[in-house]
Backbone as a chain_set.jsonl record, in Angstrom:
{"seq": "MSDLLERLRDRGWRLTAQRRVVAQVLDGDHVHFTADEIHARAVALLPEISRATVYNTLGELVTLGEVLEVSTDGRAKRYDPNAHHAHQHLVCSSCGSIRDVHPTEDPIAALPPAERFGFTISTVEVTYRGLCPDCT", "coords": {"N": [[12.14, 9.465, -11.859], [10.263, 7.213, -10.157], [9.947, 4.386, -7.919], [7.608, 3.032, -8.442], [6.851, 3.753, -11.003], [8.848, 3.106, -12.587], [8.857, 0.185, -12.025], [6.518, -0.546, -13.331], [7.23, 0.801, -16.205], [9.136, -1.109, -16.796], [7.853, -3.819, -16.653], [6.392, -3.066, -19.182], [3.885, -2.051, -19.227], [1.457, -0.36, -20.374], [1.418, 3.46, -20.284], [-0.415, 5.81, -19.674], [-1.484, 8.697, -19.858], [-3.766, 9.086, -17.652], [-2.848, 7.02, -16.005], [-0.013, 7.302, -15.573], [-0.462, 9.425, -14.026], [-1.674, 8.666, -11.557], [0.305, 7.025, -10.937], [2.339, 8.565, -9.924], [1.058, 10.035, -7.794], [0.899, 7.691, -6.237], [4.048, 7.421, -5.236], [6.359, 7.541, -3.071], [7.727, 7.252, 0.642], [6.287, 5.578, 2.991], [3.592, 6.157, 2.005], [-0.194, 5.598, 1.918], [-2.783, 6.062, 0.89], [-6.361, 6.359, 0.923], [-8.421, 5.653, -2.01], [-9.994, 7.701, -2.786], [-8.512, 10.007, -1.778], [-6.3, 9.393, -3.45], [-7.411, 10.093, -5.94], [-7.913, 12.83, -5.369], [-5.516, 14.191, -5.635], [-4.63, 13.246, -7.637], [-6.472, 14.986, -9.441], [-5.524, 17.267, -9.089], [-2.968, 17.373, -10.593], [-3.92, 16.626, -13.011], [-6.356, 17.51, -14.206], [-9.227, 16.307, -15.556], [-8.982, 13.641, -14.814], [-11.138, 10.931, -13.823], [-12.6, 9.429, -11.044], [-13.637, 7.163, -11.559], [-11.978, 5.994, -13.189], [-9.331, 6.403, -11.387], [-9.923, 4.318, -9.764], [-10.286, 2.099, -11.307], [-7.603, 1.86, -12.462], [-6.06, 1.703, -9.811], [-7.352, -0.887, -9.158], [-5.938, -2.468, -11.276], [-3.325, -2.074, -10.68], [-3.36, -3.515, -8.436], [-3.875, -6.372, -8.7], [-1.654, -6.382, -10.564], [-0.134, -6.942, -8.766], [1.533, -4.777, -7.946], [0.85, -2.821, -6.428], [-0.04, -2.97, -2.987], [-3.428, -3.531, -1.179], [-4.728, -2.184, 1.375], [-6.187, -3.009, 4.21], [-8.012, -2.076, 7.578], [-9.395, -1.916, 10.044], [-12.086, -1.91, 9.061], [-12.069, 1.098, 8.046], [-12.164, 2.964, 5.479], [-10.392, 1.428, 2.334], [-6.656, 1.547, 1.815], [-3.865, 2.667, 0.049], [-0.92, 0.746, -1.019], [2.209, 1.357, -2.038], [4.595, 0.206, -1.733], [5.248, -2.616, -2.622], [6.964, -4.651, -2.896], [9.121, -4.752, -0.713], [9.827, -6.139, 1.924], [7.762, -5.7, 4.714], [6.066, -4.427, 7.687], [2.765, -2.86, 9.028], [2.311, -0.049, 10.959], [-0.167, 1.269, 12.626], [-2.365, 3.965, 13.47], [-4.601, 3.906, 16.22], [-6.451, 5.978, 16.73], [-6.911, 7.717, 14.673], [-6.131, 6.771, 12.226], [-3.816, 6.917, 10.557], [-1.3, 5.036, 8.607], [2.025, 3.59, 8.819], [4.949, 2.141, 7.387], [6.668, -0.33, 8.756], [9.674, -1.905, 9.682], [10.475, -4.716, 11.058], [13.028, -6.136, 12.902], [13.43, -8.694, 13.582], [12.451, -12.203, 12.202], [9.142, -12.649, 11.652], [8.336, -14.962, 11.086], [9.704, -17.15, 12.009], [10.02, -16.503, 14.456], [7.145, -17.573, 15.365], [6.884, -20.302, 17.336], [7.721, -23.751, 16.67], [5.52, -25.339, 17.311], [3.453, -23.882, 17.814], [2.487, -23.747, 15.106], [0.382, -25.903, 14.285], [1.297, -27.829, 12.031], [1.006, -26.235, 9.591], [2.596, -25.102, 6.98], [3.8, -22.334, 6.603], [3.653, -19.418, 4.604], [3.613, -16.706, 4.146], [3.322, -13.849, 6.396], [1.291, -11.698, 8.095], [1.793, -8.829, 10.374], [0.324, -6.242, 12.084], [0.456, -3.291, 13.612], [-0.345, -1.703, 16.874], [-1.473, 1.351, 17.838], [-0.986, 4.978, 19.149], [-0.279, 7.531, 17.171], [1.944, 10.172, 17.236], [0.326, 12.57, 17.016], [-2.354, 12.092, 17.818], [-1.808, 11.74, 20.453]], "CA": [[11.52, 8.485, -11.997], [9.485, 6.723, -9.306], [10.054, 3.08, -8.262], [6.866, 2.196, -9.138], [6.878, 4.066, -12.688], [9.957, 2.455, -12.949], [8.883, -0.723, -12.323], [5.686, -0.621, -14.572], [7.381, 0.636, -17.547], [9.678, -2.574, -16.826], [6.771, -4.539, -17.321], [5.71, -3.141, -20.37], [2.309, -1.722, -18.961], [1.428, 1.172, -21.01], [1.61, 4.444, -19.046], [-1.326, 6.58, -20.2], [-1.433, 10.266, -18.934], [-4.246, 8.933, -16.299], [-1.853, 5.808, -15.326], [1.138, 7.961, -15.068], [-0.424, 10.405, -12.531], [-1.951, 7.51, -10.619], [1.512, 6.29, -10.082], [2.931, 9.589, -9.329], [0.672, 10.295, -6.821], [1.681, 6.482, -4.932], [5.157, 7.595, -5.414], [6.879, 8.039, -2.185], [7.544, 6.42, 1.522], [4.868, 5.511, 3.692], [2.082, 6.478, 1.468], [-1.11, 4.815, 2.444], [-4.053, 7.1, 0.638], [-7.37, 6.305, 0.028], [-8.566, 5.779, -3.179], [-10.408, 8.964, -2.787], [-7.174, 10.713, -1.539], [-5.483, 9.433, -4.606], [-8.224, 10.977, -6.846], [-8.086, 14.667, -5.294], [-4.426, 14.44, -5.604], [-4.624, 12.995, -9.06], [-7.401, 15.748, -10.429], [-4.772, 18.242, -8.968], [-2.266, 16.84, -11.527], [-4.698, 16.007, -14.226], [-8.084, 17.706, -13.745], [-9.498, 15.797, -16.683], [-8.754, 12.149, -14.418], [-12.591, 10.58, -13.355], [-12.902, 8.513, -10.198], [-13.83, 5.19, -11.868], [-10.176, 5.811, -13.75], [-8.276, 6.264, -10.434], [-10.369, 3.104, -9.129], [-9.968, 0.862, -12.332], [-5.966, 2.055, -12.197], [-5.774, 1.103, -8.403], [-7.208, -2.339, -9.365], [-5.222, -2.806, -12.127], [-2.103, -2.102, -10.012], [-3.233, -4.573, -7.488], [-3.778, -7.124, -9.789], [-0.214, -7.253, -11.261], [1.092, -7.087, -7.177], [2.315, -3.593, -7.547], [0.215, -2.075, -5.103], [-0.914, -3.765, -1.663], [-4.482, -2.879, -0.909], [-4.702, -2.295, 3.253], [-7.524, -2.812, 5.23], [-7.762, -1.676, 9.171], [-10.387, -1.758, 11.454], [-13.005, -1.387, 8.576], [-12.024, 1.94, 7.743], [-11.645, 2.983, 3.749], [-8.802, 0.705, 1.994], [-5.987, 2.068, 1.422], [-3.137, 1.449, -1.146], [0.65, 0.858, -0.457], [3.344, 0.758, -3.161], [5.786, -0.472, -1.025], [4.768, -4.153, -2.509], [8.136, -5.603, -3.41], [10.04, -4.868, 0.105], [9.172, -6.913, 3.166], [7.404, -4.943, 5.815], [4.677, -4.642, 8.283], [2.191, -1.661, 9.312], [1.923, 0.33, 12.277], [-1.675, 1.779, 12.907], [-2.732, 4.477, 15.114], [-5.803, 3.182, 16.837], [-7.15, 6.759, 16.642], [-6.777, 8.663, 13.337], [-5.894, 5.423, 10.994], [-2.841, 6.552, 9.763], [-0.348, 4.124, 8.533], [3.39, 3.816, 8.68], [5.321, 1.082, 7.103], [8.156, -0.272, 9.838], [10.593, -3.211, 9.198], [11.172, -5.263, 12.214], [14.479, -6.664, 12.709], [12.941, -10.162, 13.948], [11.573, -12.823, 10.941], [8.098, -13.277, 12.077], [7.963, -16.487, 10.84], [10.682, -17.495, 12.757], [9.155, -16.23, 15.889], [6.193, -18.279, 15.982], [7.115, -21.485, 17.472], [7.114, -24.694, 15.759], [4.219, -26.353, 18.392], [2.105, -22.991, 17.082], [2.003, -23.822, 13.533], [-0.013, -27.042, 13.886], [1.398, -28.547, 10.919], [1.121, -25.45, 8.537], [3.409, -24.401, 6.212], [3.822, -20.915, 6.523], [4.177, -19.113, 2.996], [3.588, -14.824, 4.2], [3.235, -13.164, 7.55], [0.755, -10.059, 7.982], [1.772, -8.103, 11.536], [0.014, -4.856, 12.184], [0.998, -2.857, 14.932], [-1.432, -0.532, 16.688], [-1.074, 2.509, 19.134], [-1.404, 5.853, 19.156], [0.767, 8.336, 16.722], [2.17, 11.37, 18.206], [-0.401, 13.411, 16.71], [-3.012, 11.911, 18.799], [-1.122, 11.553, 22.028]], "C": [[10.956, 7.816, -11.041], [9.794, 5.519, -9.615], [9.28, 2.374, -8.909], [6.424, 2.522, -10.781], [7.869, 3.6, -13.165], [9.616, 0.915, -13.449], [7.44, -1.478, -13.514], [6.124, -0.117, -16.045], [8.439, -0.675, -17.832], [8.645, -3.628, -17.475], [6.13, -4.701, -18.452], [4.296, -2.442, -20.423], [2.507, -0.289, -19.674], [0.612, 2.062, -20.304], [0.838, 5.512, -19.839], [-1.083, 7.716, -19.25], [-2.113, 9.81, -17.547], [-3.159, 7.985, -15.559], [-0.974, 6.525, -14.414], [1.16, 8.626, -13.604], [-0.954, 9.552, -11.396], [-0.492, 7.058, -9.612], [2.211, 7.422, -9.336], [2.506, 10.149, -7.933], [1.116, 9.201, -5.211], [3.152, 6.809, -4.354], [5.401, 7.969, -3.695], [6.92, 6.871, -0.839], [6.575, 6.397, 2.599], [3.572, 6.082, 3.049], [1.451, 5.09, 1.432], [-2.261, 5.27, 2.253], [-5.091, 5.95, 0.449], [-7.715, 6.223, -1.303], [-9.196, 7.523, -3.83], [-9.804, 9.979, -2.534], [-6.237, 10.621, -2.924], [-6.171, 10.267, -5.979], [-8.093, 12.675, -6.89], [-6.832, 14.945, -5.441], [-4.01, 14.267, -6.99], [-5.183, 14.386, -9.546], [-6.31, 16.949, -10.089], [-3.523, 18.523, -10.454], [-2.987, 16.879, -12.835], [-6.377, 16.251, -13.802], [-9.062, 17.315, -14.65], [-10.043, 14.119, -15.678], [-10.38, 12.197, -13.723], [-12.029, 9.873, -11.969], [-12.928, 7.38, -10.71], [-12.06, 5.211, -12.793], [-9.114, 5.679, -12.882], [-8.615, 4.894, -9.678], [-9.927, 1.539, -9.642], [-8.383, 1.031, -12.124], [-5.723, 1.472, -10.611], [-6.055, -0.445, -8.507], [-6.413, -3.177, -10.062], [-3.835, -3.34, -11.435], [-2.526, -3.132, -8.87], [-3.317, -6.0, -8.211], [-2.523, -7.472, -10.052], [0.295, -7.235, -9.873], [2.129, -5.936, -7.201], [1.856, -2.589, -6.8], [-0.206, -2.893, -4.14], [-2.198, -2.807, -1.821], [-4.379, -3.416, 0.607], [-5.839, -2.265, 4.136], [-7.39, -2.791, 6.477], [-8.942, -1.325, 9.438], [-11.407, -1.832, 10.859], [-13.18, -0.1, 7.826], [-11.981, 1.921, 6.152], [-10.112, 1.973, 3.416], [-8.26, 1.411, 1.897], [-4.829, 1.238, 0.477], [-1.401, 1.851, -0.635], [1.576, 0.608, -1.576], [4.535, 0.193, -2.581], [5.485, -2.015, -1.37], [6.035, -4.747, -2.505], [9.232, -5.024, -2.166], [9.154, -5.131, 1.501], [8.869, -5.688, 4.188], [6.081, -5.005, 6.459], [4.184, -2.961, 8.741], [2.065, -1.306, 10.54], [0.832, 1.608, 11.886], [-2.064, 2.634, 13.695], [-4.429, 4.136, 14.954], [-6.815, 4.466, 16.619], [-7.709, 7.513, 15.04], [-6.766, 7.572, 11.901], [-4.59, 5.662, 10.223], [-1.945, 5.418, 9.963], [0.99, 4.063, 8.473], [4.15, 2.733, 8.182], [6.652, 0.742, 8.562], [8.496, -1.432, 9.28], [10.974, -3.633, 10.345], [12.479, -5.824, 12.005], [14.284, -8.33, 12.834], [12.248, -10.854, 12.48], [10.466, -13.202, 11.907], [7.754, -14.598, 11.377], [8.594, -16.896, 11.6], [10.392, -17.301, 14.584], [7.884, -16.743, 16.399], [6.894, -19.974, 16.383], [6.386, -22.643, 16.967], [5.378, -25.524, 16.082], [3.354, -25.506, 18.188], [1.773, -23.279, 15.748], [1.221, -24.916, 13.313], [-0.072, -27.311, 12.733], [0.808, -27.297, 9.576], [2.184, -25.04, 7.836], [3.031, -22.895, 6.319], [4.422, -20.223, 5.503], [4.373, -17.28, 3.454], [2.982, -14.823, 5.722], [2.352, -11.613, 7.467], [0.985, -9.215, 9.369], [1.168, -6.68, 11.169], [0.253, -4.469, 13.55], [0.056, -1.687, 15.254], [-0.871, 0.332, 17.919], [-1.691, 4.055, 18.358], [-0.372, 6.889, 18.15], [0.859, 9.176, 17.606], [1.089, 12.522, 18.106], [-1.748, 13.268, 17.619], [-2.947, 11.335, 20.245], [-1.853, 12.431, 23.059]], "O": [[12.124, 7.522, -10.783], [9.969, 5.126, -10.768], [9.57, 1.456, -9.676], [5.841, 1.759, -11.552], [7.897, 3.626, -14.395], [9.844, 0.418, -14.551], [7.44, -2.502, -14.197], [5.497, -0.532, -17.02], [8.529, -1.172, -18.954], [8.706, -4.113, -18.604], [5.53, -5.689, -18.876], [3.666, -2.289, -21.47], [3.388, 0.564, -19.562], [-0.487, 1.808, -19.81], [1.483, 6.119, -20.694], [-0.593, 7.65, -18.123], [-1.516, 9.958, -16.481], [-2.688, 8.366, -14.488], [-0.953, 6.545, -13.183], [1.927, 8.602, -12.641], [-0.582, 9.839, -10.258], [-0.267, 6.869, -8.417], [2.635, 7.226, -8.197], [3.287, 10.608, -7.1], [1.408, 9.451, -4.042], [3.446, 6.523, -3.193], [4.566, 8.682, -3.14], [6.359, 5.786, -0.991], [6.129, 7.472, 2.998], [2.607, 6.414, 3.738], [1.935, 3.993, 1.156], [-3.06, 5.101, 3.175], [-4.82, 4.854, -0.042], [-7.025, 7.04, -1.914], [-8.935, 8.184, -4.834], [-10.298, 11.034, -2.931], [-5.589, 11.565, -3.376], [-5.533, 10.903, -6.818], [-8.131, 13.477, -7.823], [-6.684, 16.167, -5.414], [-3.166, 14.998, -7.509], [-4.327, 15.06, -10.119], [-6.239, 17.73, -11.038], [-3.334, 19.561, -11.087], [-2.313, 17.277, -13.785], [-7.236, 15.516, -13.314], [-10.013, 18.095, -14.604], [-11.148, 13.591, -15.804], [-10.825, 13.22, -13.2], [-10.8, 9.814, -11.926], [-12.17, 6.514, -10.272], [-11.248, 4.285, -12.796], [-8.094, 5.069, -13.204], [-7.726, 4.351, -9.022], [-9.539, 0.506, -9.098], [-7.906, 0.098, -11.478], [-4.916, 0.542, -10.586], [-5.233, -1.248, -8.066], [-6.143, -4.331, -9.728], [-3.34, -4.465, -11.507], [-1.497, -3.595, -8.376], [-2.316, -6.676, -7.973], [-2.131, -8.626, -9.876], [1.463, -7.623, -9.856], [3.247, -5.986, -6.688], [2.489, -1.558, -6.575], [-0.942, -3.765, -4.603], [-2.188, -1.699, -2.357], [-4.087, -4.545, 1.002], [-6.225, -1.242, 4.702], [-6.509, -3.577, 6.826], [-9.446, -0.311, 8.953], [-12.316, -1.869, 11.688], [-14.141, 0.034, 7.068], [-11.762, 0.846, 5.593], [-9.096, 1.884, 4.105], [-8.885, 2.468, 1.812], [-4.719, 0.044, 0.199], [-0.91, 2.849, -0.108], [1.615, -0.547, -2.0], [5.413, -0.28, -3.303], [5.466, -2.753, -0.384], [5.969, -5.722, -1.758], [10.347, -4.8, -2.639], [8.176, -4.538, 1.955], [9.711, -4.818, 4.405], [5.108, -5.531, 5.92], [4.982, -2.025, 8.796], [1.704, -2.165, 11.344], [0.984, 2.559, 11.119], [-2.196, 2.221, 14.847], [-5.18, 4.123, 13.978], [-7.978, 4.172, 16.341], [-8.853, 7.677, 14.618], [-7.348, 7.729, 10.828], [-4.213, 4.854, 9.375], [-1.748, 4.869, 11.047], [1.245, 4.938, 7.646], [3.84, 1.889, 9.024], [7.322, 1.608, 9.124], [7.766, -1.998, 8.467], [11.89, -2.987, 10.853], [12.936, -5.939, 10.868], [14.99, -9.103, 12.186], [11.597, -10.131, 11.725], [10.701, -13.948, 12.857], [6.595, -15.006, 11.313], [7.784, -17.283, 12.442], [10.629, -18.008, 15.564], [7.481, -16.514, 17.539], [7.358, -20.66, 15.472], [5.174, -22.784, 16.802], [4.513, -26.019, 15.359], [2.215, -25.965, 18.283], [0.65, -22.982, 15.342], [1.154, -25.19, 12.115], [-1.132, -27.194, 12.119], [0.159, -27.769, 8.643], [2.849, -24.33, 8.591], [1.901, -22.472, 6.075], [5.644, -20.313, 5.38], [5.349, -16.688, 2.993], [2.253, -15.726, 6.133], [2.761, -10.62, 6.866], [-0.119, -8.703, 9.554], [1.469, -6.074, 10.141], [0.244, -5.253, 14.499], [-0.332, -0.868, 14.42], [-0.019, -0.005, 18.74], [-2.482, 4.211, 17.428], [0.693, 6.939, 18.765], [0.171, 9.19, 18.626], [0.978, 13.338, 19.022], [-2.204, 14.293, 18.127], [-3.76, 10.702, 20.918], [-1.497, 12.425, 24.237]]}, "num_chains": 1, "name": "protein.A"}
């Protein structure tokens, strides 16, 4: 069983066939599909699943905090099931592919106190950009 499915089951979230298929599509490392990509993969597993059901399920998963919605450079939103593990993103400036990365330095600690301007920092989102091997 996938990590996401296990977390949803532990929450008592009703796992209909449609919800289960969406969660299965989202399973894996470095998964950052658009809603349309998730729908296309879900249809291959459950032909009768509708686009609206996929969008609604993704919205619920984001609201629950089980999936992150990732927006980069005005491109289509992507969905990241790696919501419970601290990580940043590496984005290809050409094709838009996204990879999870785990910097060794704490990004909050990296910001000097003088640059915090009195803010109490609670979260950090760092996006690294470059060209992936396919686009270089």
